[in-house]
TIMARKE-288409 format. One record per residue: residue number from 0; x, z, y of N, C-alpha, C, O, CB in turn. Coordinates in steps of 0.2 Angstrom, whole numbers, plus 2048, in hexadecimal, padded with zeros to 3 digits. Atoms other than C-alpha are relative to their C-alpha. Glycine has a CB too. Example, Ala and Ser with C-alpha at 12.3 -4.5 7.8 and 13.67 -1.06 7.14 Angstrom:
REM residues 2
[0; [804; 800; 7FA]; [83E; 827; 7EA]; [804; 800; 806]; [809; 803; 805]; [7FB; 806; 800]]
[1; [7FC; 7FF; 7FA]; [844; 824; 7FB]; [7FC; 803; 805]; [7FF; 804; 80B]; [802; 7F9; 802]]
This chain:
REM residues 102
[0; [7FD; 7F9; 7FF]; [123; 5DC; 10A]; [7FB; 804; 804]; [7F8; 801; 808]; [807; 7FF; 803]]
[1; [805; 7FB; 7FB]; [119; 5EA; 112]; [805; 802; 805]; [80A; 7FF; 807]; [7FD; 807; 7FB]]
[2; [7FD; 7FE; 7FA]; [11E; 5F4; 121]; [807; 804; 7FE]; [808; 805; 7F8]; [7FC; 805; 804]]
[3; [7F9; 7FE; 801]; [130; 5FB; 123]; [800; 806; 806]; [7FF; 804; 80C]; [805; 7FB; 801]]
[4; [800; 7FA; 7FA]; [131; 60D; 12D]; [808; 801; 801]; [80C; 802; 7FC]; [7FC; 807; 7FD]]
[5; [7F9; 7FF; 7FE]; [141; 60F; 136]; [800; 807; 805]; [7FD; 807; 80A]; [803; 7FA; 805]]
[6; [800; 7FA; 7FC]; [143; 622; 13C]; [806; 801; 801]; [80A; 803; 7FD]; [7FE; 806; 7FC]]
[7; [7F9; 7FF; 7FD]; [152; 623; 147]; [7FF; 805; 806]; [7FB; 804; 80A]; [803; 7FA; 803]]
[8; [802; 7FB; 7FB]; [153; 633; 152]; [804; 7FD; 806]; [804; 801; 80B]; [804; 808; 7FD]]
[9; [7FD; 802; 7FA]; [15D; 629; 15F]; [7FC; 7FC; 804]; [7FD; 7FB; 80A]; [806; 7FD; 7FF]]
[10; [804; 805; 7FC]; [14F; 61E; 164]; [7FC; 805; 805]; [7F9; 80A; 802]; [7FA; 7FC; 7FC]]
[11; [803; 7FC; 7FC]; [147; 625; 173]; [7FE; 7FC; 807]; [802; 7F7; 808]; [804; 806; 801]]
[12; [802; 803; 7FA]; [13E; 620; 184]; [804; 803; 805]; [805; 809; 806]; [7F9; 801; 801]]
[13; [7FC; 7FD; 7FB]; [149; 621; 193]; [7FB; 803; 805]; [7F5; 801; 805]; [805; 7FB; 804]]
[14; [804; 7FD; 7FB]; [141; 62B; 1A2]; [7FC; 7FA; 804]; [7F7; 7FB; 807]; [805; 805; 805]]
[15; [803; 806; 7FC]; [13E; 619; 1AA]; [7FB; 7FC; 7FC]; [7F9; 7F7; 7FE]; [807; 7FC; 804]]
[16; [804; 804; 805]; [134; 613; 19B]; [803; 7FA; 7FD]; [800; 7F6; 7FB]; [7F9; 7FE; 803]]
[17; [7FD; 806; 804]; [141; 608; 193]; [802; 802; 7FA]; [804; 807; 7F8]; [806; 7FE; 803]]
[18; [7FE; 800; 806]; [143; 606; 181]; [805; 7FB; 7FD]; [806; 7F6; 801]; [7F9; 7FF; 7FB]]
[19; [7FC; 806; 802]; [14F; 5FC; 177]; [7FE; 7FF; 7F8]; [7FD; 804; 7F5]; [808; 802; 800]]
[20; [802; 802; 806]; [149; 5F3; 167]; [806; 7FE; 7FC]; [80A; 7FA; 7FE]; [7FB; 7FA; 800]]
[21; [7FA; 803; 804]; [156; 5F2; 159]; [7FF; 7F9; 7FD]; [7F9; 7F6; 7FD]; [802; 806; 7FA]]
[22; [800; 807; 803]; [15A; 5E2; 150]; [7FB; 7FF; 7FB]; [7F7; 7FA; 7FC]; [806; 7FF; 7FC]]
[23; [805; 800; 805]; [14E; 5E6; 142]; [7F9; 7FF; 803]; [7F6; 7FB; 800]; [800; 806; 7FC]]
[24; [806; 801; 7FC]; [13F; 5E7; 14E]; [7FF; 7FA; 803]; [7FA; 7F7; 803]; [800; 805; 804]]
[25; [800; 808; 7FC]; [144; 5D7; 158]; [7FF; 7FB; 7FB]; [7FC; 7F6; 7FC]; [807; 7FE; 804]]
[26; [801; 805; 805]; [145; 5CD; 147]; [7F8; 801; 7FE]; [7F5; 7FC; 7FC]; [804; 802; 7FA]]
[27; [807; 7FF; 802]; [134; 5D5; 142]; [7FB; 7FD; 805]; [7F6; 7FA; 803]; [7FE; 807; 800]]
[28; [804; 804; 7FB]; [12D; 5CE; 153]; [801; 7F9; 800]; [7FD; 7F6; 803]; [801; 803; 806]]
[29; [7FF; 807; 801]; [134; 5BD; 14F]; [805; 7FE; 806]; [805; 7F8; 808]; [7F9; 7FC; 800]]
[30; [7FC; 802; 7FB]; [141; 5BE; 15D]; [806; 7FC; 7FD]; [808; 7FD; 7F7]; [803; 805; 805]]
[31; [7FB; 804; 802]; [14F; 5B2; 15C]; [807; 803; 803]; [806; 806; 809]; [800; 7F9; 803]]
[32; [7FB; 7FC; 7FD]; [161; 5B9; 15E]; [803; 7FD; 807]; [803; 7F7; 809]; [805; 801; 7FB]]
[33; [7FE; 800; 7F9]; [168; 5BB; 170]; [7FC; 7FC; 804]; [7FE; 7F7; 808]; [808; 7FD; 801]]
[34; [805; 803; 7FB]; [158; 5B5; 178]; [7FB; 804; 801]; [7F9; 807; 7FC]; [7FD; 7F9; 7FE]]
[35; [805; 7FB; 7FF]; [14B; 5BF; 180]; [7F9; 7FD; 7FE]; [7F8; 7F7; 7FB]; [801; 801; 808]]
[36; [807; 802; 802]; [138; 5BF; 17D]; [7FB; 804; 803]; [7FD; 808; 808]; [800; 801; 7F8]]
[37; [805; 7FD; 7FD]; [128; 5C5; 182]; [7FB; 803; 7FA]; [7F9; 800; 7F5]; [7FC; 7FB; 805]]
[38; [805; 7FC; 805]; [11C; 5D2; 178]; [7FB; 803; 803]; [7FB; 805; 809]; [804; 805; 7FC]]
[39; [806; 7FD; 7FE]; [10B; 5D9; 17A]; [801; 807; 7FE]; [804; 808; 7F9]; [7FA; 7FD; 7FD]]
[40; [800; 7FA; 801]; [109; 5EB; 17B]; [7F9; 803; 800]; [7F6; 802; 804]; [805; 803; 804]]
[41; [807; 7FD; 801]; [0FA; 5F4; 174]; [800; 808; 7FE]; [805; 80A; 7FB]; [7FB; 7FC; 7FA]]
[42; [800; 7F8; 802]; [0F6; 607; 171]; [7F9; 801; 7FC]; [7F4; 800; 7FE]; [7FF; 804; 807]]
[43; [806; 7FE; 804]; [0EB; 60C; 163]; [801; 807; 7FD]; [805; 808; 7F8]; [800; 7FA; 7FA]]
[44; [800; 7F9; 801]; [0E9; 61F; 162]; [808; 802; 802]; [80A; 801; 808]; [7FF; 802; 7F8]]
[45; [7F9; 7FE; 7FE]; [0FB; 626; 162]; [806; 7FB; 7FD]; [80C; 7FD; 7FB]; [802; 809; 7FD]]
[46; [7FB; 805; 802]; [104; 616; 15D]; [800; 7FA; 805]; [7FB; 7F8; 806]; [7FF; 7FD; 7F8]]
[47; [7FE; 806; 7FC]; [10B; 608; 168]; [802; 7FA; 7FB]; [806; 7F9; 7F7]; [806; 801; 806]]
[48; [7FE; 806; 805]; [10A; 5F7; 160]; [803; 7FA; 804]; [800; 7F9; 80A]; [7FA; 7FE; 7FD]]
[49; [7FD; 806; 7FD]; [115; 5E8; 165]; [7FF; 7FA; 7FC]; [800; 7FA; 7F6]; [808; 801; 801]]
[50; [801; 806; 804]; [111; 5D6; 160]; [803; 7FB; 805]; [802; 7FC; 80B]; [7F9; 7FF; 7FE]]
[51; [7FE; 806; 7FC]; [118; 5C5; 166]; [7FB; 7FE; 805]; [7F5; 7FE; 803]; [802; 7FA; 7FC]]
[52; [805; 802; 7FB]; [110; 5BF; 176]; [802; 7F8; 802]; [808; 7F5; 801]; [800; 805; 805]]
[53; [7FD; 807; 7FE]; [110; 5AD; 17E]; [805; 801; 805]; [807; 806; 806]; [7FA; 7FD; 803]]
[54; [7FB; 801; 7FC]; [11D; 5A7; 18A]; [7FF; 804; 806]; [804; 806; 809]; [802; 7FA; 800]]
[55; [802; 7FE; 7FA]; [114; 5AD; 199]; [7FD; 807; 800]; [7FC; 809; 806]; [7FD; 7FB; 803]]
[56; [804; 7F9; 801]; [10B; 5BD; 193]; [804; 806; 7FD]; [809; 805; 7FA]; [7FA; 800; 7FD]]
[57; [7FD; 7FB; 803]; [110; 5CE; 18E]; [806; 803; 803]; [807; 802; 809]; [802; 7FE; 7FA]]
[58; [7FB; 7FC; 7FD]; [11F; 5D9; 192]; [806; 7FD; 7FD]; [807; 7FB; 7F7]; [801; 807; 7FE]]
[59; [7FA; 803; 801]; [131; 5D2; 193]; [804; 804; 7FC]; [806; 80A; 7FD]; [803; 7FE; 807]]
[60; [7FA; 7FD; 804]; [13E; 5D6; 185]; [806; 7FD; 801]; [806; 7F7; 800]; [7FE; 801; 7F9]]
[61; [7F9; 804; 7FE]; [150; 5D3; 18A]; [803; 7FE; 7F9]; [801; 800; 7F4]; [806; 804; 804]]
[62; [7FC; 802; 806]; [15C; 5CB; 17E]; [803; 805; 7FC]; [803; 805; 7F6]; [806; 7FB; 802]]
[63; [7FE; 7FB; 804]; [163; 5DB; 17A]; [7FB; 805; 7FE]; [7FC; 80A; 7FB]; [804; 804; 804]]
[64; [806; 7FC; 804]; [152; 5E3; 175]; [7FD; 805; 806]; [7F8; 808; 804]; [803; 804; 7FA]]
[65; [802; 7FB; 7FC]; [14F; 5ED; 185]; [7F9; 7FE; 803]; [7F7; 7F8; 805]; [806; 801; 806]]
[66; [807; 801; 7FC]; [13D; 5EE; 18C]; [7FD; 806; 803]; [7FF; 80B; 801]; [7FA; 7FD; 7FB]]
[67; [802; 7FA; 7FD]; [134; 5F8; 198]; [7F8; 800; 7FD]; [7F5; 7FB; 7FD]; [800; 800; 809]]
[68; [806; 7FE; 802]; [124; 601; 192]; [7FC; 804; 805]; [7FE; 809; 808]; [801; 804; 7FA]]
[69; [804; 7FC; 7F9]; [116; 606; 19F]; [7FA; 803; 7FD]; [7F8; 802; 7F8]; [7FE; 7FC; 807]]
[70; [808; 7FD; 801]; [104; 60F; 1A0]; [800; 804; 7FA]; [805; 807; 7F9]; [7FB; 7F9; 7FF]]
[71; [801; 7FD; 806]; [0FD; 615; 190]; [805; 800; 7FB]; [806; 806; 7F8]; [7FA; 7FE; 7FD]]
[72; [7FB; 801; 805]; [10B; 60F; 185]; [805; 806; 801]; [808; 809; 7FD]; [802; 7F8; 800]]
[73; [7FA; 7FB; 7FF]; [118; 61A; 18E]; [7FD; 807; 7FF]; [800; 80A; 7FB]; [802; 7FF; 809]]
[74; [802; 7F9; 801]; [10D; 629; 18E]; [800; 802; 7F9]; [802; 807; 7F7]; [7F8; 801; 802]]
[75; [800; 7FE; 807]; [10B; 628; 17B]; [807; 801; 7FD]; [808; 805; 7F9]; [7FE; 7FA; 7FC]]
[76; [7F9; 7FE; 802]; [11E; 626; 179]; [803; 806; 802]; [807; 809; 7FF]; [804; 7FA; 801]]
[77; [7FE; 7FA; 7FE]; [121; 633; 184]; [7FE; 807; 7FD]; [802; 80C; 7FE]; [7FE; 801; 807]]
[78; [803; 7FA; 803]; [117; 63F; 17A]; [803; 802; 7FA]; [802; 808; 7F8]; [7F8; 7FF; 7FF]]
[79; [7FC; 7FD; 806]; [123; 640; 16C]; [805; 805; 802]; [806; 807; 808]; [803; 7FA; 7FD]]
[80; [7FA; 7FB; 7FF]; [130; 64D; 169]; [805; 7FD; 804]; [808; 7F8; 802]; [803; 804; 7F9]]
[81; [7FB; 802; 7FB]; [13C; 64B; 178]; [800; 7F9; 801]; [806; 7F6; 803]; [806; 801; 7FD]]
[82; [800; 807; 7FF]; [136; 639; 17A]; [802; 7FC; 7FB]; [803; 7F6; 7FC]; [804; 7FF; 806]]
[83; [7FD; 804; 806]; [13C; 633; 169]; [7FA; 7FC; 7FD]; [7F4; 7FE; 7FD]; [804; 805; 7FB]]
[84; [805; 804; 803]; [132; 626; 15F]; [804; 7FD; 7FA]; [80A; 7FD; 7FA]; [7FD; 7FA; 806]]
[85; [7FE; 803; 805]; [134; 61D; 14F]; [7FC; 7FA; 7FF]; [7F6; 7F9; 802]; [801; 804; 7FA]]
[86; [803; 807; 801]; [130; 60B; 149]; [7FC; 7FF; 7F9]; [7FE; 802; 7F4]; [805; 7FC; 801]]
[87; [803; 803; 807]; [125; 603; 13B]; [7FF; 7F9; 803]; [7FC; 7F6; 807]; [7F8; 804; 7FE]]
[88; [7FF; 807; 7FF]; [129; 5F1; 13A]; [7FC; 7FC; 7FA]; [7FC; 7FF; 7F5]; [808; 7FD; 7FF]]
[89; [804; 804; 805]; [11D; 5E4; 131]; [802; 7F9; 802]; [7FF; 7F5; 806]; [7F9; 802; 802]]
[90; [7FE; 807; 800]; [126; 5D3; 12F]; [7FA; 7FB; 7FE]; [7FA; 7F6; 802]; [807; 7FF; 7FA]]
[91; [805; 805; 801]; [117; 5CA; 128]; [7FB; 7FF; 806]; [7F9; 7FA; 807]; [7FC; 801; 7F9]]
[92; [804; 801; 7FB]; [10C; 5CE; 137]; [803; 7FF; 807]; [800; 7FE; 80C]; [7FB; 804; 7FF]]
[93; [7FC; 800; 7FB]; [11A; 5CE; 143]; [7FE; 805; 806]; [7FE; 804; 80C]; [801; 7F9; 803]]
[94; [801; 7FA; 7FC]; [116; 5DF; 14A]; [804; 806; 800]; [807; 807; 7FA]; [7F9; 802; 7FF]]
[95; [7FC; 7F9; 801]; [120; 5EF; 14E]; [7FB; 805; 803]; [7F8; 804; 809]; [808; 7FF; 804]]
[96; [804; 7FA; 7FD]; [117; 600; 151]; [805; 805; 801]; [808; 807; 7FD]; [7FC; 802; 7FB]]
[97; [7FC; 7FA; 7FE]; [11F; 60D; 15B]; [7FC; 806; 7FF]; [7F6; 806; 801]; [802; 800; 807]]
[98; [803; 7F9; 801]; [11B; 61F; 155]; [804; 806; 804]; [80A; 806; 803]; [7FF; 801; 7F8]]
[99; [7FD; 7FB; 7FD]; [11F; 62E; 15F]; [802; 806; 7FB]; [7FE; 807; 7F6]; [7FC; 803; 807]]
[100; [7FD; 7FB; 804]; [129; 63B; 156]; [7FB; 807; 801]; [7FA; 809; 806]; [807; 801; 801]]
[101; [805; 7FA; 7FF]; [11C; 64A; 152]; [804; 806; 800]; [800; 80B; 801]; [7FC; 800; 7FB]]
């Protein structure tokens, strides 16, 4: 299966830099239900890429899917129209790409 794009106008970055990953994004990252996880955050151009991390590295994702985005990744996501963004999920490579609304 190739990538799946989810464009939902309700996804947005809070002023504090907190985002919530939907269930589909957590499944793409290989997260187990009702458990937290850790992800790596990388910025490539105007896209923020999330991928699974080791137990002691990366950023924490809560069991409900909330995570804090900082630094360059936050600047990229805040650049979207009214801080909104959309998802591109890849189940095969276990990555999630966050694109700011243009």
